[in-house]
C-alpha positions as CSV (number, residue, x, y, z in Angstrom):
1,M,127.7,122.3,124.5
2,K,127.7,119.4,126.5
3,I,130.0,116.5,125.3
4,M,127.4,114.6,122.9
5,Y,126.5,111.0,123.4
6,N,129.2,108.5,123.0
7,N,131.9,111.4,121.7
8,N,134.2,112.5,124.4
9,D,136.4,114.6,122.7
10,W,133.8,117.2,121.4
11,D,135.0,120.3,122.0
12,M,137.8,119.4,119.4
13,A,135.7,117.9,117.0
14,S,133.2,121.2,117.0
15,K,136.3,123.0,116.3
16,R,137.4,120.7,113.2
17,L,133.8,120.6,112.1
18,E,134.0,124.5,111.9
19,A,137.1,124.5,110.1
20,F,135.9,122.1,107.5
21,W,132.8,124.6,106.8
22,Q,135.7,127.1,106.2
23,M,137.5,124.9,104.0
24,E,140.3,125.2,106.7
25,V,142.4,121.9,108.3
26,I,143.3,122.2,112.1
27,D,145.3,119.3,112.3
28,R,143.7,116.5,109.9
29,P,140.5,116.5,107.8
30,C,137.3,115.9,109.5
31,L,136.9,112.1,110.0
32,Q,133.4,110.7,111.2
33,V,134.6,107.6,112.9
34,T,132.4,104.9,114.5
35,T,132.8,101.5,115.5
36,V,130.6,99.2,117.8
37,A,130.2,99.6,121.4
38,L,131.9,96.6,123.5
39,E,130.7,95.7,127.4
40,Q,133.2,94.7,129.7
41,D,134.3,91.0,128.2
42,N,134.7,92.8,124.7
43,K,131.1,91.5,123.6
44,P,128.8,93.8,121.6
45,V,126.4,95.8,123.3
46,I,122.9,93.9,123.0
47,T,120.1,96.0,123.4
48,K,116.6,94.5,124.0
49,A,113.6,95.0,121.9
50,E,111.3,97.3,123.1
51,P,107.7,95.5,123.3
52,D,105.7,98.6,123.3
53,V,106.0,99.7,119.4
54,I,102.8,98.1,118.3
55,D,103.0,99.2,114.6
56,A,104.6,100.6,112.0
57,E,103.0,104.0,111.9
58,T,103.1,104.6,116.2
59,S,107.1,104.0,115.6
60,W,107.1,107.3,113.6
61,I,104.2,109.2,114.6
62,D,104.5,108.8,118.3
63,P,107.8,110.9,119.1
64,S,108.5,108.8,122.3
65,A,107.9,105.4,120.3
66,Y,110.7,106.9,118.0
67,L,113.1,107.7,120.4
68,R,113.0,104.6,122.1
69,G,114.2,102.9,119.2
70,I,116.6,105.2,118.1
71,N,118.6,105.3,121.9
72,Q,119.0,101.4,121.2
73,F,121.0,102.1,118.2
74,F,123.1,104.7,119.4
75,A,123.7,102.6,122.9
76,R,125.1,100.7,120.2
77,T,127.5,103.0,118.5
78,V,130.5,104.6,119.7
79,C,131.0,108.3,117.9
80,M,135.0,109.3,117.5
81,G,136.9,112.0,115.7
82,E,134.1,113.8,114.4
83,A,131.3,111.9,114.1
84,L,128.2,112.6,116.3
85,P,125.4,110.8,116.4
86,V,122.4,113.0,114.6
87,L,118.8,112.1,114.6
88,Y,116.6,112.6,111.8
89,P,112.6,112.8,112.9
90,N,111.4,112.2,109.4
91,A,108.0,111.5,110.0
92,E,106.6,113.2,106.9
93,H,104.8,116.0,108.4
94,V,105.0,118.6,105.1
95,S,104.4,115.3,102.8
96,R,101.1,114.9,104.9
97,A,100.3,118.5,104.8
98,M,100.8,118.4,100.9
99,G,98.2,115.8,101.0
100,S,100.0,113.0,100.3
101,E,98.7,109.4,101.2
102,L,101.9,107.4,103.1
103,Q,102.4,104.0,103.8
104,Y,104.3,103.3,106.9
105,D,106.9,100.3,107.4
106,F,109.3,99.5,110.2
107,G,112.5,101.6,108.5
108,T,110.7,103.7,106.1
109,I,107.9,105.8,104.9
110,W,106.7,105.4,101.4
111,I,104.8,108.3,99.8
112,K,101.9,106.8,97.2
113,T,101.4,108.6,93.8
114,T,98.7,111.0,94.1
115,P,95.9,110.2,91.4
116,G,94.6,112.8,89.1
117,S,96.5,115.3,87.0
118,I,99.1,118.1,87.4
119,F,96.3,120.5,87.9
120,D,94.6,118.7,90.6
121,L,97.9,119.8,92.8
122,D,98.2,123.0,94.9
123,F,99.9,123.3,98.1
124,S,99.1,127.4,98.3
125,H,97.2,125.8,102.1
126,V,100.5,124.8,103.7
127,T,101.4,127.3,106.0
128,P,102.5,127.9,109.4
129,E,98.8,127.7,110.8
130,H,98.2,124.1,109.1
131,P,97.6,122.0,111.9
132,V,100.3,119.1,110.7
133,I,102.7,121.8,110.7
134,K,101.8,122.8,113.9
135,E,101.7,119.3,115.0
136,M,105.7,118.7,113.3
137,V,106.6,121.7,115.4
138,E,105.4,120.0,118.5
139,Y,107.0,116.7,117.6
140,F,110.6,118.3,117.0
141,D,109.9,120.4,120.2
142,Y,109.3,117.2,122.3
143,I,112.5,115.2,120.7
144,S,114.9,118.1,120.7
145,K,114.0,119.0,124.4
146,S,114.2,115.0,124.9
147,A,118.0,114.9,123.3
148,D,119.3,116.7,126.3
149,G,123.0,116.8,124.6
150,R,123.1,113.0,124.0
151,F,122.4,113.7,120.3
152,F,121.8,116.2,117.7
153,I,118.8,116.7,115.7
154,G,118.9,117.3,111.7
155,F,116.3,118.9,109.3
156,P,113.8,115.9,107.8
157,H,112.5,115.8,104.3
158,M,110.7,119.5,104.1
159,G,109.6,119.7,100.5
160,N,112.4,119.6,97.6
161,P,111.6,121.6,94.6
162,G,111.6,118.7,91.7
163,D,111.8,115.7,94.1
164,C,109.1,116.6,96.1
165,L,106.5,116.4,93.2
166,A,108.3,113.8,91.4
167,R,107.5,111.6,94.6
168,M,103.4,112.9,94.5
169,R,103.1,112.5,90.7
170,G,105.3,109.8,90.0
171,Y,108.8,110.1,88.5
172,D,107.5,109.1,85.4
173,N,104.3,111.0,85.1
174,L,106.2,113.9,86.1
175,C,108.7,113.7,83.4
176,I,105.7,114.0,80.9
177,D,104.1,117.0,82.9
178,L,107.3,118.9,82.3
179,I,107.0,118.6,78.4
180,D,103.4,119.1,78.4
181,E,102.7,121.4,81.3
182,P,105.5,123.4,82.3
183,E,104.3,126.5,83.2
184,R,102.0,124.6,86.0
185,C,104.9,122.2,87.0
186,F,106.8,125.1,88.0
187,E,104.2,127.4,89.7
188,L,103.8,124.2,92.1
189,E,107.7,124.0,92.3
190,K,107.5,127.8,93.1
191,Q,104.7,126.5,96.2
192,I,107.0,124.1,97.1
193,L,110.1,126.0,97.6
194,Y,108.3,128.5,100.0
195,I,107.0,125.3,102.0
196,W,111.0,124.2,102.2
197,H,111.7,128.2,103.5
198,M,109.1,128.2,105.8
199,C,110.0,124.6,107.1
200,Y,113.7,125.2,107.4
201,D,113.0,128.6,109.6
202,I,110.5,126.9,112.0
203,L,112.6,124.1,112.5
204,Y,115.5,125.9,112.8
205,E,114.3,128.0,115.6
206,T,112.7,124.9,117.3
207,I,115.8,122.7,117.6
208,N,118.0,125.8,118.7
209,R,115.8,126.3,121.8
210,Y,117.9,123.5,122.9
211,M,120.9,122.8,120.6
212,K,123.4,125.2,118.8
213,G,123.8,125.0,115.0
214,S,122.6,122.7,112.4
215,C,122.8,119.2,110.4
216,G,121.0,119.1,107.3
217,W,120.5,115.1,105.7
218,L,124.4,114.7,106.5
219,P,126.2,114.2,110.2
220,A,127.9,117.1,109.5
221,W,127.2,119.5,112.4
222,H,127.1,123.2,111.7
223,P,127.3,126.1,114.1
224,E,125.0,127.8,112.2
225,R,122.7,127.7,109.4
226,C,123.5,124.6,107.0
227,A,121.4,122.6,104.6
228,L,122.1,119.6,102.2
229,I,120.7,120.4,98.9
230,E,118.7,117.6,97.3
231,F,117.4,116.8,93.6
232,D,117.7,113.1,92.5
233,F,115.1,113.6,89.8
234,C,117.8,115.6,88.0
235,A,118.8,112.2,86.7
236,L,116.0,111.8,84.4
237,I,116.3,115.1,83.0
238,S,118.4,117.0,80.2
239,P,121.0,119.5,81.2
240,E,118.8,122.3,79.0
241,L,115.7,121.2,81.6
242,F,117.9,121.1,84.8
243,R,118.6,125.0,84.0
244,H,114.9,125.6,85.1
245,Y,115.9,124.2,88.1
246,I,118.9,126.6,89.3
247,P,117.0,129.1,90.8
248,F,115.5,127.0,93.2
249,L,118.8,125.3,94.1
250,I,120.4,128.9,94.5
251,E,117.3,130.0,96.7
252,R,117.7,127.0,98.9
253,A,121.5,127.1,99.1
254,A,121.2,131.2,99.6
255,H,118.6,130.4,102.7
256,T,121.7,129.4,104.5
257,K,125.5,130.1,105.3
258,H,126.7,126.8,103.8
259,A,125.0,124.5,101.8
260,I,126.3,120.6,100.2
261,Y,124.7,119.4,97.3
262,H,123.7,115.6,97.5
263,L,125.0,114.4,93.9
264,D,123.8,110.9,93.9
265,G,125.0,108.4,91.0
266,P,126.3,108.4,87.4
267,D,123.1,109.8,85.7
268,A,123.6,113.3,87.4
269,L,127.2,113.5,86.7
270,R,125.5,115.2,83.2
271,H,124.9,118.0,85.7
272,L,128.0,118.3,87.3
273,D,129.4,121.3,85.2
274,I,126.4,123.3,86.0
275,I,126.6,122.9,89.8
276,L,130.2,123.4,89.9
277,G,129.4,126.5,88.7
278,I,127.0,127.7,91.3
279,Q,128.2,129.9,93.7
280,E,126.3,129.4,96.6
281,I,126.7,125.8,96.7
282,G,130.4,125.3,98.4
283,F,130.3,121.4,98.9
284,I,129.5,118.5,97.1
285,Q,128.9,115.2,98.5
286,W,129.3,112.2,95.9
287,E,127.2,109.4,96.1
288,P,127.8,106.8,93.5
289,G,124.5,105.1,94.5
290,A,123.1,101.6,92.9
291,G,125.3,100.2,90.8
292,G,127.7,102.8,90.8
293,G,130.8,101.1,92.0
294,D,133.2,101.4,94.6
295,I,134.1,104.7,96.0
296,L,137.9,104.5,95.2
297,D,136.7,104.1,91.4
298,W,135.6,107.9,91.6
299,L,139.3,109.3,92.6
300,D,139.1,111.5,89.5
301,L,135.8,112.4,89.7
302,M,136.0,113.6,93.7
303,K,139.6,115.4,92.4
304,R,137.5,117.6,89.9
305,I,135.1,118.6,92.4
306,Q,138.2,119.5,94.6
307,S,139.9,121.6,91.7
308,A,136.5,123.4,91.3
309,G,137.0,124.7,94.8
310,K,134.2,123.0,96.2
311,G,134.5,121.2,99.3
312,L,133.9,117.4,99.2
313,Y,131.9,114.9,101.6
314,I,132.7,111.4,100.7
315,G,129.4,109.1,100.6
316,G,128.7,105.7,99.8
317,G,128.4,104.9,103.7
318,S,130.8,104.6,106.0
319,H,134.2,103.7,104.7
320,P,136.6,101.1,106.2
321,V,139.8,102.3,107.7
322,W,141.9,101.2,104.8
323,K,139.9,103.0,102.2
324,A,139.8,105.8,104.2
325,E,143.7,105.5,104.3
326,V,143.9,105.7,100.2
327,L,141.5,108.9,100.3
328,L,143.5,110.8,102.6
329,K,146.4,109.9,100.5
330,E,145.2,111.2,97.2
331,L,143.0,114.1,98.2
332,Q,143.1,117.4,99.5
333,P,142.6,118.1,102.9
334,E,140.9,121.6,103.0
335,G,137.0,121.1,102.9
336,L,137.2,117.3,103.2
337,M,135.1,115.0,105.3
338,I,135.0,110.9,105.0
339,P,132.8,108.9,107.2
340,V,134.5,106.0,108.4
341,Y,134.0,102.8,110.0
342,A,136.0,100.8,112.5
343,E,136.6,97.4,113.5
344,N,137.2,98.4,117.0
345,I,137.8,101.2,119.4
346,A,141.6,100.3,119.1
347,E,141.7,100.7,115.2
348,A,140.0,104.1,115.5
349,E,142.3,105.4,117.6
350,R,145.2,104.4,115.6
351,F,143.8,105.3,112.8
352,L,142.9,109.1,114.2
353,H,146.5,109.1,115.4
354,N,147.9,108.4,111.9
355,A,146.1,110.6,110.5
356,C,147.4,113.7,112.4
357,I,150.7,112.3,112.1
358,N,150.5,111.9,108.4
359,Y,148.9,115.3,107.8
């Protein structure tokens, strides 16, 4: 594999990442350190705005326009340790294929609530032959080929059972649907699960024509098949109802070699014991979420996750070096990954050097 864009130690980084997935450590835990790129005069790299992206929709659905904006971001960022630039081209092709109406903004895409009842929805028409799915394949083929070893391509949102239906119906409406029409809800969830499997296989094959491995919705490279399992809607339901979704979690995790569960916010913690008992999920990303406090407030929780034999990806964005040093001291190194932000390259180098010495 080529040296990844702005990471000149990819050979060693990839070995540490492979060890992470095996719950092993080579010389230290995985540390994804980023910092700002500097010019020769030690001023931050400044990139010029691209004048030809004329509207928000074009910035998403035109892959060449999308790449121009992303290239500017990567030019301003230095990746060190196990950090690597990962591009998540999320033009919401799957949502479009399923019938959602989208609102494009610079920086995000909003899914509008679909009017009607739960019985007005049906996703059985979403197959590999659907024109929007074919468009998605062409889109990812173009971007993957254009990457040319400078950055990796991660999976987009592909239709998550629970979350996808909640976005289409509206969260309040789906809560009521699960009480009034549970059979119809889970019929649709099975259709969504099929779409997720289908898109995963199609995109994995497309991306691997140009680069080896996979990245879920986290920049944690895997040499083969991995996925981030999301179910944010779980924060609104009881453990009893959550158990009905366990088969969907298991089937998605079992479709890959390793899976990380995205545990988002204090309201999701009511399901933690159930999640820790799912053998097919080997890793947890703990994300305190909005109003969830500082990551260091959750040390006991993270230790509990590790004590259950699960690997741990620490969420909450990139953490300053001093905070990452506390996390390294308090947590087990096996299966641990921490995203870190350094003020400059010198601080990043000192931090990585000390992490090896102290391991």
